[in-house]
C-alpha positions as MATLAB code, in Angstrom:
seq = 'MNRIKLLSDQVANQIAAGEVVERPASVVKELVENALDAQSTRVNIEIQAGGRSLIRITDDGFGMSRDDALLCLERHATSKIRRAEDLAAIATMGFRGEALPSIASVSRFTLTTREREGDSPEGTRVVINGGKIIEVKAAGTAPGTTVEARQLFFNLPARRKFMRTEETESAHIQHYLTLAALAYPEVAFTFQKDGRTVWQLPAEKSGIGTGEQLAALRERLRSLYGNEQKLLAVDFSSRIWTPEEPEEALASLDVAQSAPLENPTHSSQPNNFRVWGYIGAPGVSRSTREDQHLFVNRRPIENRGLNYALLEGYHTSLMKGRYPVCCLFLELDPAAVDVNIHPAKREIKFHKEVEVKRLVAQAVRQALLGYHGVAETARQAPQPEAPATPPPVARPTVTAALPNFPKELTPAQTEPQARGESQPALRMGFAQISRPVSPLPQVEQPASESAKVANQTEPDPVAVQKPALAAGATPTQEGPVPLLAVPLRLVGVIGKLYVVLESDRGLVLLDQHAAHERILYEQMLERLEQNHQAPSQKLLLPETVELSARDATFVRELVPTLTRLGVGLSEFGERTFLLDALPPFVKPGEPRRFVLQLIDELKAAGTEVNSARLGEHVVAKTVCRHAVKANDPLAGRELENLVDALRHCAMPYTCPHGRPTLIEMNYRELEKKFGRSQ';
ca = [
      -0.002    0.012   -0.052;
       1.383    3.378   -0.969;
       1.577    5.820    1.913;
       2.887    8.794    0.033;
       0.307   10.725   -2.020;
       0.301   13.860   -4.002;
      -1.682   16.714   -2.449;
      -4.363   18.503   -4.358;
      -3.849   22.091   -5.465;
      -6.433   23.274   -2.923;
      -4.590   21.687    0.063;
      -1.243   22.921   -1.254;
      -2.449   26.427   -1.632;
      -3.820   26.308    2.005;
      -0.467   25.088    3.230;
       1.306   27.927    1.357;
      -1.267   30.356    2.859;
      -0.126   29.269    6.278;
       3.305   30.712    5.531;
       2.352   33.721    3.404;
      -0.979   34.753    5.000;
      -0.217   35.093    8.737;
      -2.819   37.688    9.585;
      -4.785   40.424    7.674;
      -1.816   42.622    7.513;
      -0.016   39.932    5.373;
      -2.755   40.163    2.876;
      -2.527   43.923    2.714;
       1.263   43.658    2.352;
       1.164   41.167   -0.614;
      -1.551   43.102   -2.471;
       0.073   46.541   -1.975;
       3.424   45.168   -3.154;
       1.750   43.908   -6.275;
       0.234   47.313   -6.838;
       3.642   49.091   -6.388;
       5.290   46.568   -8.792;
       2.752   47.519  -11.334;
       4.024   51.071  -11.183;
       0.853   52.499   -9.715;
       0.695   56.175   -8.899;
      -2.401   55.827   -6.592;
      -3.188   53.025   -4.190;
      -6.497   52.964   -2.167;
      -6.716   50.567    0.824;
     -10.078   49.836    2.507;
     -10.572   47.448    5.428;
     -13.503   46.504    7.660;
     -13.405   44.791   11.052;
      -9.647   44.841   11.174;
      -9.389   43.117    7.836;
     -11.542   40.138    8.778;
     -14.673   41.201    6.942;
     -13.133   43.068    4.025;
      -9.773   43.973    2.511;
     -10.030   45.890   -0.746;
      -6.906   47.275   -2.631;
      -7.454   49.504   -5.688;
      -4.667   50.754   -7.910;
      -4.129   52.394  -11.280;
      -1.226   50.213  -12.335;
      -0.641   48.258  -15.562;
      -3.593   45.911  -15.103;
      -3.948   42.477  -16.646;
      -5.637   40.938  -19.700;
      -8.266   38.212  -19.259;
      -5.729   35.430  -19.802;
      -3.244   36.986  -17.356;
      -6.041   37.463  -14.804;
      -6.747   33.707  -14.785;
      -3.131   32.674  -14.946;
      -2.070   34.825  -12.085;
      -4.288   32.598   -9.717;
      -2.113   29.542  -10.458;
       0.711   28.750   -8.096;
       4.153   30.060   -9.083;
       2.746   32.171  -11.920;
       4.518   35.603  -11.959;
       5.640   38.282  -14.398;
       8.614   39.311  -12.300;
      11.135   36.581  -12.837;
      11.782   34.217  -15.714;
      14.877   32.130  -14.974;
      16.627   30.789  -11.853;
      19.346   33.382  -12.402;
      16.819   36.107  -11.747;
      16.574   35.089   -8.124;
      20.174   36.283   -7.633;
      19.231   39.899   -8.534;
      15.591   40.603   -7.452;
      14.580   44.141   -8.089;
      10.728   43.909   -7.408;
       8.850   43.696   -4.097;
       7.276   40.314   -4.980;
       8.614   37.443   -7.053;
       7.347   34.109   -5.898;
       3.887   34.078   -7.466;
       2.285   32.407   -4.313;
       0.362   35.454   -2.839;
      -2.836   35.478   -4.967;
      -3.557   31.820   -5.032;
      -2.832   31.524   -1.285;
      -5.080   34.463   -0.365;
      -7.853   33.155   -2.725;
      -7.750   29.763   -1.010;
      -8.677   31.095    2.473;
     -11.110   33.911    1.540;
     -13.948   34.960   -0.788;
     -11.913   36.475   -3.371;
     -12.692   38.859   -6.240;
     -10.240   40.113   -8.815;
     -11.285   42.969  -11.149;
      -8.704   44.254  -13.672;
      -8.236   46.122  -16.903;
      -5.043   46.769  -18.880;
      -3.947   50.347  -18.851;
      -2.651   50.282  -22.456;
      -4.991   47.512  -23.776;
      -7.157   47.740  -26.841;
     -10.339   46.398  -25.062;
     -12.573   48.874  -23.265;
     -13.773   46.258  -20.859;
     -12.091   44.514  -18.019;
     -12.232   41.148  -16.375;
     -13.729   39.958  -13.099;
     -12.817   36.689  -11.511;
     -14.782   35.410   -8.295;
     -13.252   32.655   -6.155;
     -14.531   31.159   -2.954;
     -12.106   29.032   -0.912;
      -9.833   28.386   -4.010;
     -12.662   27.345   -6.305;
     -13.402   29.598   -9.338;
     -17.059   30.539   -9.210;
     -17.376   33.089  -12.029;
     -15.357   34.684  -14.793;
     -16.971   37.599  -16.692;
     -16.408   40.831  -18.445;
     -16.788   43.948  -16.291;
     -16.676   47.671  -16.684;
     -13.800   49.177  -14.644;
     -11.118   51.818  -14.755;
      -7.531   50.877  -15.936;
      -5.777   49.116  -13.044;
      -6.616   46.299  -10.636;
      -8.978   45.924   -7.733;
      -8.662   42.959   -5.334;
     -11.212   42.107   -2.613;
     -10.687   39.568    0.110;
     -13.767   39.017    2.236;
     -14.274   36.717    5.306;
     -10.602   35.875    5.745;
     -10.010   32.253    7.037;
     -13.791   31.511    6.658;
     -12.833   27.946    5.715;
     -10.187   27.511    8.438;
     -11.939   28.046   11.769;
      -8.772   27.187   13.698;
      -6.784   30.007   12.018;
      -9.659   32.428   12.430;
      -9.821   31.715   16.189;
      -6.175   32.708   16.677;
      -6.642   36.164   15.148;
      -6.385   39.170   17.538;
      -8.837   41.894   18.232;
      -9.945   44.223   15.422;
      -7.881   47.113   16.907;
      -4.735   45.016   17.066;
      -5.104   43.795   13.453;
      -5.863   47.276   12.197;
      -2.783   48.538   13.961;
      -0.647   45.964   12.143;
      -2.151   46.919    8.785;
      -1.628   50.625    9.482;
       2.004   50.005   10.473;
       2.762   48.284    7.202;
       1.037   50.978    5.199;
       3.166   53.606    7.023;
       6.279   51.747    5.767;
       4.956   51.480    2.265;
       4.106   55.159    2.150;
       7.559   56.086    3.362;
       9.236   53.890    0.796;
       7.182   55.330   -2.114;
       6.512   59.083   -1.408;
       5.738   59.564   -5.149;
       2.693   57.350   -4.782;
      -0.593   58.615   -3.355;
      -2.116   56.422   -0.543;
      -5.540   56.473    0.863;
      -6.474   54.423    3.808;
     -10.067   53.827    4.884;
     -11.037   51.931    7.973;
     -14.655   50.947    8.555;
     -15.867   53.614    6.127;
     -13.799   56.423    7.707;
     -10.804   57.882    6.003;
      -7.696   57.535    8.272;
      -5.330   59.406    6.010;
      -5.122   60.628    2.413;
      -1.505   61.181    1.387;
      -0.939   63.136   -1.796;
       1.815   62.029   -4.158;
       5.068   63.936   -3.457;
       7.248   65.182   -6.265;
      10.317   63.028   -6.221;
      13.098   63.098   -8.798;
      16.475   61.417   -9.077;
      18.330   64.212   -7.445;
      19.361   63.968   -3.752;
      17.592   67.195   -2.790;
      14.352   66.128   -4.395;
      14.376   62.732   -2.703;
      15.069   64.060    0.677;
      12.471   66.884    0.309;
       9.817   64.328   -0.822;
      10.601   62.005    2.096;
      10.575   64.919    4.556;
       7.060   65.864    3.334;
       5.847   62.312    3.643;
       7.275   62.144    7.270;
       5.492   65.405    8.129;
       2.109   64.032    6.787;
       2.513   60.857    8.864;
       4.249   62.052   12.051;
       3.880   65.817   12.233;
       6.758   68.283   12.378;
       7.693   67.859   16.058;
      10.826   65.676   15.849;
      14.138   67.263   14.928;
      15.708   65.107   12.143;
      19.030   65.246   10.394;
      19.448   64.539    6.677;
      21.830   61.653    5.675;
      23.429   61.255    2.252;
      26.389   58.898    2.122;
      27.812   57.164   -0.886;
      30.623   54.590   -1.024;
      31.600   51.376   -2.665;
      31.522   47.851   -1.407;
      34.577   45.846   -2.316;
      33.889   43.024   -4.763;
      35.599   39.710   -4.295;
      38.198   40.305   -6.927;
      39.267   43.506   -5.249;
      41.825   43.380   -2.340;
      39.999   43.097    0.913;
      43.134   43.476    2.987;
      42.717   47.259    2.592;
      39.620   47.193    4.648;
      41.500   46.154    7.784;
      43.295   49.547    7.900;
      40.105   51.481    7.691;
      38.327   52.773   10.832;
      34.798   53.519   11.683;
      35.967   56.885   13.156;
      37.167   58.020    9.757;
      34.958   60.642    8.135;
      36.124   60.280    4.565;
      33.987   57.880    2.299;
      35.606   54.687    1.223;
      37.935   55.293   -1.677;
      40.589   53.300   -3.486;
      42.920   55.190   -5.933;
      43.402   52.077   -8.037;
      39.635   51.735   -8.726;
      38.648   55.429   -8.576;
      37.110   55.269  -12.060;
      34.403   52.844  -10.907;
      31.152   54.321   -9.788;
      29.859   54.080   -6.255;
      27.486   51.157   -5.658;
      26.376   51.683   -2.138;
      24.308   54.630   -0.752;
      22.601   55.472    2.463;
      20.135   58.357    2.509;
      17.173   59.507    4.602;
      16.749   61.038    8.043;
      17.975   60.220   11.553;
      17.128   61.880   14.973;
      19.132   64.830   15.982;
      21.092   64.635   19.307;
      18.482   64.284   22.069;
      15.882   62.556   19.875;
      15.538   58.859   20.908;
      12.967   56.219   22.023;
      12.869   53.560   24.638;
      12.047   51.057   21.935;
      12.999   50.431   18.238;
       9.518   51.198   16.993;
      10.585   54.365   15.189;
      13.493   52.712   13.342;
      12.418   52.343    9.638;
      15.069   50.656    7.533;
      14.624   49.968    3.735;
      16.942   48.070    1.438;
      16.271   48.924   -2.230;
      12.860   50.297   -0.961;
      11.925   47.069    0.729;
      11.088   47.512    4.426;
      13.246   44.985    6.409;
      14.278   43.856    9.828;
      17.954   43.171   10.288;
      19.675   42.966   13.694;
      22.979   43.831   12.098;
      21.639   47.133   10.906;
      20.144   47.818   14.312;
      23.683   47.401   15.866;
      25.200   49.526   13.188;
      22.792   52.330   14.145;
      23.755   52.096   17.760;
      27.415   52.066   16.782;
      26.891   55.282   14.718;
      25.268   57.001   17.755;
      28.073   55.865   20.030;
      28.296   58.126   23.178;
      25.335   60.119   21.796;
      22.575   57.953   23.414;
      21.882   57.041   26.970;
      21.809   53.415   27.991;
      18.455   51.796   27.091;
      17.588   54.445   24.433;
      17.368   53.694   20.716;
      17.811   55.976   17.662;
      15.001   57.284   15.544;
      15.563   56.981   11.833;
      14.122   56.479    8.326;
      17.105   55.276    6.263;
      17.264   53.849    2.790;
      19.994   51.565    1.656;
      20.661   51.357   -2.076;
      22.985   48.628   -3.421;
      23.303   46.123   -6.127;
      20.320   43.689   -5.833;
      22.833   40.843   -6.495;
      24.463   41.705   -3.197;
      21.276   41.129   -1.207;
      19.370   37.820   -0.739;
      15.697   38.486   -0.119;
      14.603   34.832   -0.558;
      15.321   33.640    2.946;
      12.081   34.433    4.796;
       8.430   33.412    3.860;
       7.151   36.868    4.343;
      10.364   38.616    2.932;
      10.746   40.564    6.176;
      14.375   39.433    6.764;
      17.176   39.666    4.229;
      20.815   38.628    4.067;
      23.702   40.711    2.808;
      26.466   38.961    0.980;
      28.912   41.361    2.783;
      27.109   42.091    5.976;
      30.256   43.330    7.825;
      30.985   45.891    5.141;
      27.349   47.106    5.028;
      27.258   47.421    8.873;
      30.480   49.481    8.819;
      29.263   51.832    6.160;
      25.890   52.365    7.796;
      27.593   53.270   11.105;
      29.974   55.570    9.252;
      27.073   57.304    7.486;
      25.174   57.965   10.771;
      28.408   59.158   12.419;
      29.106   61.601    9.625;
      25.673   63.031    9.761;
      25.885   63.604   13.502;
      29.374   65.214   13.126;
      28.104   67.272   10.268;
      25.200   68.566   12.280;
      27.633   70.433   14.555;
      29.764   71.167   11.571;
      27.034   73.376   10.249;
      27.445   75.540   13.332;
      31.256   75.556   12.793;
      30.797   76.653    9.154;
      28.432   79.401   10.141;
      30.793   80.550   12.873;
      33.827   80.640   10.528;
      31.946   82.352    7.733;
      33.092   86.014    7.330;
      30.638   88.289    9.122;
      29.958   91.940    8.102;
      31.512   94.404   10.391;
      29.146   95.259   13.109;
      28.079   98.916   13.436;
      28.996  100.869   16.457;
      26.555  100.397   19.284;
      25.473  103.235   21.559;
      26.831  103.229   25.182;
      24.827  101.380   27.690;
      22.133  103.254   29.444;
      22.545  103.688   33.194;
      20.100  101.534   35.084;
      19.381  101.192   38.752;
      21.489   98.576   40.382;
      20.064   95.497   42.268;
      20.529   95.542   45.998;
      19.953   91.912   46.724;
      21.574   89.390   44.342;
      20.630   85.828   43.979;
      22.475   83.443   46.335;
      23.922   81.200   43.523;
      24.440   84.040   41.097;
      28.232   84.218   40.034;
      29.860   87.371   41.416;
      31.513   88.467   38.193;
      28.322   88.402   36.198;
      26.301   91.507   35.593;
      23.015   91.210   37.669;
      19.757   90.915   35.809;
      18.014   94.044   34.774;
      15.161   95.256   36.817;
      13.191   96.885   34.079;
      10.817   94.651   32.024;
      12.379   93.828   28.721;
      10.531   92.826   25.525;
      10.940   89.270   24.509;
      13.439   89.125   21.701;
      15.067   92.517   22.501;
      18.592   92.779   21.152;
      20.944   91.910   24.020;
      24.684   91.665   24.338;
      25.586   88.133   23.171;
      28.084   85.960   25.070;
      31.421   86.370   23.275;
      31.579   83.011   21.471;
      32.255   84.027   17.892;
      28.568   84.375   16.932;
      26.595   87.154   15.254;
      24.302   89.354   17.296;
      20.711   88.167   17.812;
      18.316   89.733   15.450;
      14.621   89.241   15.990;
      11.660   91.489   15.224;
      11.265   93.443   18.383;
       8.716   95.889   19.643;
       9.642   99.512   19.737;
      11.297  100.418   23.165;
      10.840  103.650   25.053;
      13.104  106.303   23.663;
      15.998  107.280   26.020;
      17.928  110.449   25.749;
      21.267  109.960   23.982;
      23.949  112.311   22.697;
      23.293  113.808   19.305;
      26.250  112.064   17.673;
      25.229  108.617   18.980;
      21.627  109.158   17.895;
      22.808  109.932   14.401;
      24.838  106.746   14.335;
      21.867  104.619   15.437;
      19.584  106.336   12.839;
      21.934  105.391    9.980;
      22.067  101.769   10.984;
      20.021   99.351    8.779;
      18.356   96.378   10.345;
      19.985   93.144    9.086;
      17.785   90.496    7.386;
      16.484   88.202   10.213;
      16.565   85.195    7.896;
      20.115   85.848    6.748;
      21.434   85.984   10.365;
      19.472   83.188   11.812;
      20.239   80.532    9.110;
      23.826   79.250    9.306;
      25.991   78.760    6.272;
      25.462   75.585    4.392;
      27.888   72.742    5.138;
      29.905   71.370    2.318;
      27.834   69.116    0.140;
      24.509   70.279    1.390;
      21.830   71.645   -0.905;
      19.683   74.660   -0.324;
      16.507   72.575   -0.549;
      17.365   70.414    2.436;
      15.713   71.614    5.631;
      16.897   70.712    9.056;
      17.129   71.910   12.592;
      19.522   74.676   13.364;
      22.106   73.463   15.866;
      21.624   74.987   19.363;
      25.386   76.088   19.432;
      24.963   77.934   16.094;
      22.650   80.629   17.494;
      23.830   83.610   19.690;
      23.625   82.930   23.429;
      23.472   85.422   26.324;
      24.568   84.393   29.743;
      21.845   84.922   32.391;
      23.050   83.117   35.477;
      23.467   79.812   37.306;
      20.837   77.994   39.315;
      21.671   75.278   41.902;
      25.384   75.786   41.323;
      25.041   73.303   38.421;
      22.724   74.446   35.713;
      23.874   77.456   33.572;
      20.995   79.602   32.292;
      21.350   81.021   28.738;
      19.086   82.962   26.515;
      18.852   82.537   22.755;
      16.724   84.076   20.105;
      14.608   80.968   20.203;
      13.939   80.742   23.957;
      15.572   79.396   27.090;
      18.695   77.214   27.144;
      19.960   75.222   30.199;
      23.507   73.762   30.295;
      24.641   71.115   32.618;
      28.139   72.326   33.634;
      29.189   68.830   34.781;
      28.007   67.054   31.572;
      29.519   69.706   29.359;
      32.930   69.538   31.178;
      32.773   65.732   30.895;
      32.398   65.841   27.104;
      35.268   68.370   26.861;
      37.637   66.312   28.867;
      36.525   63.047   27.201;
      37.289   64.265   23.682;
      40.619   65.808   24.830;
      41.806   62.509   26.370;
      40.725   60.452   23.384;
      42.519   62.786   21.065;
      45.768   62.264   23.036;
      45.327   58.534   22.896;
      44.821   58.500   19.176;
      47.796   60.679   18.406;
      50.036   57.629   18.733;
      49.496   54.893   16.125;
      50.811   52.389   18.606;
      48.866   52.320   21.940;
      50.873   52.036   25.112;
      51.273   48.480   26.435;
      52.318   47.126   29.800;
      53.796   43.617   30.166;
      52.194   41.260   32.773;
      54.352   39.862   35.434;
      52.739   36.371   34.923;
      51.157   35.778   31.598;
      47.839   34.136   31.553;
      46.190   31.628   29.170;
      42.741   32.268   27.885;
      40.788   29.447   26.372;
      37.909   30.383   24.011;
      35.256   28.628   22.070;
      35.948   27.514   18.463;
      34.038   30.502   17.023;
      35.668   33.039   19.312;
      39.067   31.562   18.630;
      38.612   32.015   14.859;
      37.368   35.534   15.352;
      40.329   36.483   17.644;
      42.907   34.774   15.493;
      42.089   37.246   12.556;
      42.357   40.258   14.966;
      45.695   39.385   16.618;
      47.683   42.074   14.595;
      45.034   44.714   15.341;
      44.997   43.819   19.077;
      48.832   44.026   19.274;
      48.618   47.518   17.695;
      46.007   48.507   20.426;
      48.259   47.407   23.203;
      46.824   43.918   23.857;
      49.593   41.195   23.782;
      47.638   38.118   22.607;
      49.389   35.184   20.835;
      48.290   31.638   19.909;
      49.081   29.040   22.423;
      47.132   26.106   21.044;
      44.143   25.287   18.915;
      41.721   27.241   21.019;
      44.087   28.776   23.657;
      45.727   32.163   23.622;
      48.545   33.522   25.720;
      47.917   36.977   27.217;
      51.189   38.786   28.159;
      50.473   42.495   27.803;
      47.637   44.867   28.417;
      46.978   48.663   28.035;
      47.821   50.626   31.180;
      44.193   51.494   31.920;
      43.276   47.864   32.486;
      43.278   46.600   36.043;
      45.858   43.835   36.286;
      43.656   41.729   38.560;
      41.139   40.927   35.836;
      42.934   40.609   32.460;
      40.977   37.413   31.414;
      37.650   39.213   32.040;
      38.830   42.141   29.952;
      39.615   39.905   27.020;
      36.246   38.230   27.108;
      34.444   41.593   27.329;
      36.637   42.892   24.487;
      35.667   39.970   22.271;
      31.945   40.704   22.914;
      32.395   44.423   22.123;
      34.373   43.812   18.988;
      31.616   41.378   17.718;
      29.010   43.997   18.262;
      31.034   46.986   16.977;
      32.987   45.326   14.140;
      36.602   44.701   13.617;
      37.399   48.317   12.634;
      38.011   49.937   16.024;
      40.489   52.555   17.106;
      42.656   52.491   20.148;
      40.529   54.869   22.052;
      37.539   52.456   21.835;
      39.223   49.906   23.999;
      39.653   52.184   26.856;
      36.808   54.546   26.468;
      34.865   53.141   29.489;
      37.873   53.922   31.676;
      38.203   57.347   30.024;
      34.576   58.116   30.705;
      34.907   57.177   34.421;
      38.154   59.143   34.690;
      36.733   62.348   33.190;
      33.635   62.011   35.340;
      35.830   62.177   38.471;
      37.849   65.075   37.173;
      35.055   67.198   35.661;
      33.480   70.137   37.598;
      30.749   68.929   39.884;
      27.491   70.377   41.190;
      28.046   73.173   43.819;
      31.412   74.094   42.143;
      30.917   77.774   41.507;
      32.093   79.094   38.080;
      32.621   82.792   37.382;
      31.463   84.517   34.240;
      34.716   84.135   32.336;
      34.968   80.474   33.270;
      31.459   79.864   31.967;
      32.345   81.615   28.754;
      35.404   79.369   28.328;
      33.313   76.326   29.154;
      30.787   77.007   26.416;
      33.429   77.999   23.920;
      35.300   74.768   24.507;
      32.044   72.807   24.171;
      31.372   74.429   20.872;
      34.671   73.056   19.569;
      33.849   69.472   20.525;
      32.958   66.963   17.757;
      29.803   65.868   19.616;
      28.964   68.613   22.029;
      25.334   67.774   22.727;
      25.813   64.695   24.891;
      28.209   63.666   27.688;
      30.240   60.435   27.177;
      27.351   58.495   28.923;
      24.814   59.828   26.428;
      23.109   62.356   28.727;
      22.309   65.739   27.252;
      24.656   68.649   27.922;
      22.116   71.292   26.666;
      18.356   71.381   26.642;
      16.208   74.109   25.091;
      12.708   75.386   25.826;
      11.486   77.501   22.889;
       9.140   80.395   23.278;
       6.243   78.266   22.021;
       6.777   75.848   24.916;
       7.024   78.583   27.383;
       3.929   80.289   26.093;
       2.024   76.985   26.321;
       3.156   76.395   29.934;
       1.964   79.897   30.930;
      -1.342   79.544   29.174;
      -0.604   82.161   26.511;
      -1.190   79.758   23.631;
      -3.252   76.571   23.124;
];
């Protein structure tokens, strides 16, 4: 008796549906991907009861003829690949040809389509119930395709029982549609839920230029999330080494290097790797990874390696337990990505994952460094000679000063002052504040001085407030102005810790301890990096370290790099290494523990580390002890020097532990707190 039998097409489709159709959001994902692959310019999505009762997707894409409409319902029937070699370079969202027959086998399915450039004025409608074709007829419809899936899992009660509530299923659908809308800002999306329009996103004008792409993505982000978050533009291009090129050159490169990857021997070849999009400015983070949107060739993906690369790019800019906010697009050769490793195509595999991680971390790091570089460019730009200012008007002195007010600072003025009045700026190389101000009461002045003031022309507020563009930036790119790029006026100190500053945008608070930590941290790291060979100290008694097979292979490739970084590690057997030297900052009582922790960090950060990375934890603890503390009074000149030194740091907005050094409350926030605005 034969035990093995061939399954029917209906059973096979239901088995495939178990992998492809996990929940209603899976149906929406597959159908929207088909619409986008058909080069649609408008996609309408309508659901009812969280997708259980109805899912309807309407697009204006290519459409299908009658024969294609019937053939697309067969398993593994697709227009996107032809040969097995096409699987090595997939450039479309879908490619397997399993989605439509799988969905039709577990729902009451209706397909209505008409070719966009066809000769026939009529379309085709196919009705299927549970995988069985009920009706095929001509139908009047607009060019494009409309797919309806009603009563999902009506013939699989067990699968229907495990579905979540309507709100949960609707949230999953909306999450995917958000990703699709971000990936294709040039496509108009309309989302309707239970007869109510949730959003109606117009098509954004997106060209092939960098500025146009970033502008279109920025508008789509504003439509979905509002304009509250401060985001930084990222545009980074490089080249991934192909197997026939020398990979030994990669070992000498470092994540901390700011220049894109170049090779003089192959300079004529075009770049084939690009990262662009937006990341959160310093201080913008979340407690989860929910706002991390990553796309590879416009496909929304989940990849732990890229998540680690983001954290690496934000190194020392995030507090522990916080995660970056980003919407990044990776563009590379489709042949360098394998998207056929997951049933739902959520996960992908890079052929050179280490290189991709390194370049993503470098792109994020460059954007963060460039954020402060805008301020440096604006500061170094030639400023027009400031006109002579009239002598200060005598004002009554304050008899009782604040208890924590520095003695060398001028006390606060007693007369009420209009918000935004031009005030003496703290001498930090910035231009004077220029804001539209209310007319002040006239004060008697000498005739000569009055004539000087009358001849002065008001500078253009926009020209002063906007910093000069950084190298490579385009005028169309919009972004937040760095806090250290605007003029600041020193007001005082509260609690002998928080320095109060005023800008043309509102109130600024500076943590003097965190700011001094950042300054000392970067100074110490710079001294460590000046020497190519890190200092090393021999151990009195060398120790043996036994590792697992995978760790031993990993460390064996890094022995030359570790030697350059001051760690004396040599092979002492198949899986045993001899440790005979360590950097001076490592406690001699725990060398083995240091090596094991170092291996874990190198695996997470990548092989390209600098000498400072090994001792940064010790450096951070050291500067924390030596930085100014709370209750350490600083005079006015000391505070000026503190802010001026902070402005020259590479990452001035966070301390080495990721805590903010500066926080800002703009006038809108202050007015809201005082009830002046709603």
